N, C-alpha and C positions, 0 to 999 in steps of 0.2 A: 717688572709683574705690577710692583707696585703702584706705578705711573697711568700704566692703562686703569688699574684697578680705581683709583679714585679722579684722578685726572680727565678721563672719560667717562665718567659715572654720568652727564647728562645724557650723554647715548646709550647708556644701559637704561637709563631711568624712559626715555623716549620707545626705545623698544621694548619695554617693558620688560627687563631684567632688573629692575630695581632693586626688588626684593630678595632676587636670590643668585647675584651676581657675586657676592662674597663667595657664596656655595663654591660658584664653578672656578671661580680665582684660587681657591682655595688647593684644588685638585692638582695643576701644574705647580704650586708651591710644596706642596708637601714630595711632587715625582724629586722635585730639585732639592730638597734635604734630604730624599730616601737617596739619592747619588752620589750625597759628600759623604766623605770619609764617617765625620765626625759630627754629631748635632751639640751645639753648647746651648746650654739651658739657661737662663739668668735665672740671681739668686730671686727665690720665695715661689718659681715658678711651681714648684711641687706641692704648695700648698693651693694652687688651680687645678690641678691636675687631680690631687683627690676631689676637690669642689666637681669637678666633671664628672667622676666617678660617682659621687651623687646622686648628681641627676640623673643616669641613670638606672641606676640599683631604686633608687626611688620610681620609677615603672612598677613596681610591685603595688603599690599604691593606685593605680591609673583604675580600677575596677572597683575603689570604693565608690560609697553614693553616700556625702553629707548631707545630712539632715538640712532643709532648706532649698537643694538645691535642683535643677532638673536632672534627670536621670539621665547619666551618661549615655553618650552615645558611642560605641568606640572608635569608629572610624575616623570622627572629629576630632577626640581626644587623641587618640596615636595620631593623628596628622599635626596636630599642636605641638605635643611632646614631642615630634620626630623633627619639627620645625627647628625646635629650642635645644634637641640634642645637636642635630648638624650644624645647627650656628653656633655653639660654645667649640664644636669641635674643629668648623672652619676659624672661629676666633684665634685658636690656639696654634694652628697650622701658619697664619698669616705671622702671628707675634714672632713664632721661632724661626720664618722665611728673613723678615728683619735683623731679628738678633745675630743671624747669621751671615748675613750679609756685610763686607769688610769695604773701607772708605773707599775701595777704589771701585769696587763693584757697586754701593749705592752708601753717598758719602752723608755722616748726618745733617750736612747743611743742604742734601740736595732731597732728605725727608721733610725738613723743618720746612723748606719752599714747597712742598708736596703738599702739606697743611696749610701751608699758608694761602697756596692757588686752593684748596677744599672751602677755604672761608668765604675766596672768592666767589668762587661759584654758590656757594651758599646764602649770600647776599644777592647776586643774584635772582636767586632761584625767589630770594622772600621781596625783593621789589616786580617782579613780574605777578606774584604772589597776592604784590599791595593795590597794585592797579589795574590786573585783570583776572580778578579771582575766580571767577566762570570758568578763565579755560583749562580745557580737558577734552581730552582725545583717545580714540581706540587703540592702545598700540598694536604692535604688525602679532606679540606673542599672544597677546588677550584674544584678537582675532581668530586665531587659529584653534581654540582651548572648544571643548565642549559645550554645550549651553548650562549644563547639570554645573559645571567648575565656574564657569560665566557669571554664576548667578549667586557662589557665596561670595558673602562677605569678605571674609580672609584673602581667599586668592582676587577678588578686585582689587582688595589694597595693596596687593603683591603685581598687578599687569597692570593698573590702570593708572595712564601719569594726568594728575590734573596740579595744576597751582597751587591750589590753596584746599584748604575743608573752610565751606562756606556755615556757618552757625550763626542763631538768633537769638542767642541770650540776653540781647540787648534792645531787644523788641524789636529788631528790623535786623537781615540776611548782613551779614559781616563776614568780610573774604579774610579768613588768619593765613599765612603764608606757608605753606609745606614745600614746594617744590625744590629739590628734584626728591626729597628723603621720606617723600609719603604722606607723614604725618606732622601739623602742627606740632606736637612736643617734638619729636626726633628733629625737625628745622631747626627749634628753640636750642636743643642739646648740643647739636651740632654747630652750630654757630659760636656757644659758650665756649666750645672745647676746642675750637679752630682759630679763631680770632685773635687771641694773644700772640700765638704762632706767627699772624701776620705781622704783628709788632716786633718781633723777634728778628723775624726775617731779613728785615731793613732796619733793627736799631744794632745788629750783633753783629754785622755782616758790611764788606764794603760796597756796596749799589748806588749807582748814578743818585742824580737829584729827581730826574722823572718817575722813578722806580719809587722811592719815598711820598714824593705827590701824589702819585696812583694809592699807593697802600694808606696813606690817611686820610684821602678823600673814599675810599672805600670803607674805613672805619667811622668815617662820619655817615655816612649815604646809608650805612648798617642802623644806625638809630632810630630810622624811617622804619622799616617792617619788622625789627625788634619790636618797636611799642605797636605799630599797628597790627601785631600778629596778637595783644592781647596774651602775654603767653608771661605770665607772673612768675614761673618756675626760671624761665629764662633770664630774666629781671633779677631774680634773689642770686642765681648763679654767679651775673656779674659784678653784682654787688660781693658774691663773697669771693669771686676773683682779685677785684679791686682792694680790698681789704687784707689778702694772703699777701699779694701782690707788694703792697703799703708794707704791711708787718715782715717779711723777709727782706726788702731793700732798707729798710731802716733798721735791722737787726747787723747785718752786716755792714751799714754806712755808706750805700751808694745814693745820696744825694739828690743829687742831680737828676736819676729817672724817678728817685719819690717825686720830686718838684714835678717834673713832668704827667706823672701820673695824677696827681691831685691837679694839677692846671688841667689835664683834660677832663676829668671827672665835675670839677668847675665848670667846663664850657658844655659839658653834655647836659647838667642840670639847666643852668639858663637858658639852653636851646629847649629844654623840655617846657619850663617856666612860662618861656614867651612865646612858645608857636602852639599851635591847635594840637602837637604831641601831648602836651599836659591835659587839653579837656580828655584827649585818649584814657591817659593815665587815671583820670580820676575819677569817668564813667567806669573802667572798667574795674578800680577798688570796689566802688559803689554797690556790681555787679557780680556777686560770686557764686554764678552759674552753678559753675559745678563742685560747688562743695559740700552739698549735700549728699550729693553721689559720690561724690570719693568717699567722706566719711562712712557711708553705710556701705560701698565696699570694703575696706578694708576693716570696717568692726565685724561683717561675717564673715569675710574671711579670716580673720584671728580667731574669732568662735568655731568657726570651725577646727583649725590646726589644734585642740588638744583629742581628736577624735582618732589624727594619726602624728603626733607630735615631732617625732624625730625624722623621718621620712617625707612626712608629709602626703600629695595623693598624687602624685605624679602628672600631672597637669591640673590648668587650669578647669575652674565649673562655670556654669549659668547658676545666676539664683533666679529663683520660681517667683516673679513676678519684680515689682519694683520697690523703693524703701517704701512707697506711698499705698501698692495692693498686689496682691499675690494675682489679683487678676491682669494686671497689666502685662501687655505681651505684644511680640511684635508686629506688625500688618501692612497691607499692601501697600498703603501710603507713606509707612515709618516701618520699617524691618529693621531699624536701630533701636526701636522702641523696647523698652520691659527690661527683662534680666540684665544685671550687671557680672561683669564677665571679674572672676573673682582671680586677683593676680595680674587683674589687667591696669592697675592705676599707679604703680610703680614696680623698679627692680626688687627691692625687697621685701614685699608683700608679695611677687608673685616668686621669689625663689623660698619664701616662706613657707608658701601653701603648696607649692607644687612639689619642693624638697626638703623641708622641716626645719627645724632646727638645727640641725646637722649641715644641709645646706646655706642655711642664713650664715651660722657663725662661718664657716671656712669663706661664702664669698668677701663677706665682711671682711674678716683675718686676712684675707688676701691682701687689702689693698692696703690696711692696716701695717702690715710688714715692710708695703714696696715706699710706704712713706716713710717708717725706721731705718729700713736700710741705707735712703736716698737723704737722711734730713741733712747731710752734711756737704751736701752738692748747693753750690751758691753759684753756680754759673748761671746762664741764662735759662739753657737747656734745665736744668737742675730746681728752677725756682719755677719755672710753665709747667715743667713736667709735675712736678708736687702739685699743684695747684688743682690742672685736671685731677687728679688720684684724688682731690679734696670733693672735686666735683663730684665726681661720680658715687662720693659716701652720700652728700647731701643731696645731688638730684634723685636718688634710690628711690626717697621718698615718695618723689611724685612723676618720675620718668622713667619707662621700661627702656632700657639699653640696647637690646638685641634688635639689628644687627649694626647699622652703621655706629652706632657711638660708642658701643664698645669694642668694635675693628679701631678706629682712630684712641680709644683710651690706652689699648694693649699696644699700638705702634707706640704709644707715645712712653709706654713702661720699656718697650726694645728699645727707644732711643736716649731713657735715664739708663740705664746699663751699658750699652754702647757708647754714649758720653764716659762712665770712669773707665770702662775695657780699655778704649782705644785711646782715650787722653792718657793713661798709664802706659801703653803702648809708646807712646808718643808720634801718635799717626796726627797729620794735621786737619782742622776741618770742622769741629767741632765750637759752637756760641761762645762767647766769652761771659 
């Protein structure tokens, strides 16, 4: 089922199911878990379950109306809150399903290969978004929706396939890769957390020369959409991954992989410096289009939190107007203009605003527990899995994690535990 979920994600995206396929897949996985004699729970999962409980309990604040926000419309708030609750439940089920698979049912190597394939899919989608940024079409599911739902921006984001998000913050229309993950930020997040596994797949297992060349070529090609996406969060995540990998490899004395990492980094920087990619980086650095809006949304979200500090407001809210004027609002020509979504500019801000300090502390604490629990795993799985957990903590300031990135992150958590458990049981298949 994991293979059908991730390897065939482009199909679900084309059908208009990309936004909900994780919810759908969680159902048969839950049935599979129910039929097992016992369900194993990995270390630290209790913290995650308490966080999910806080998400549900925080619904008691959904009727609150923080000052400076639009009056809450119950249907919209409940839709958003329901989406997040179902999302967290689905993520939990998918994680437990992966944990309870044996090496014979679905090996650690198979899971790593699935991550690697997801990285390839992400790179291909990035190339399409770069060279054919205006490509979009009406999905079968979208065509079946009533007009009232089809006009909703949130519903559109779930069912309408598009290769890129076209933005104008440089003074001209700029396509930023999004396929097949819906948003440019989600695309960047997925690339950062899956690309390292592509390297693990060919470096830690015996594979043919053609597979290695293909993997190296894919990682090299990925540099193009990664730069042209102008996604600074992605750039930061890749830098974090590189530094952490270097530190971990240095600590355990694996010098050849460390030399290789340094060499690859040097080549990438040289390519950026001597090709048009460098100009794209410079232009993006000089145009912090989203900085003011993100800062405004973050400040506004945190300024409302004292009104309901422990459990938050149950869901996100829209500000009345923008940072420039309360009169700014959506129009027919610019339906997304106006109010900012409080909690829409980063997982941390969303969790704090919607689920309060209790939710925020548990969410951050969960990843802290994982990092501490597996700190002594110096295998390729241990190093890369821990790096993914750290990237979850760094990216939460500027990326929202639901749904696809959080699913892959929790599958990495499942892989970390299986690597320890199955290695202890003496089962073959783990990465060195």
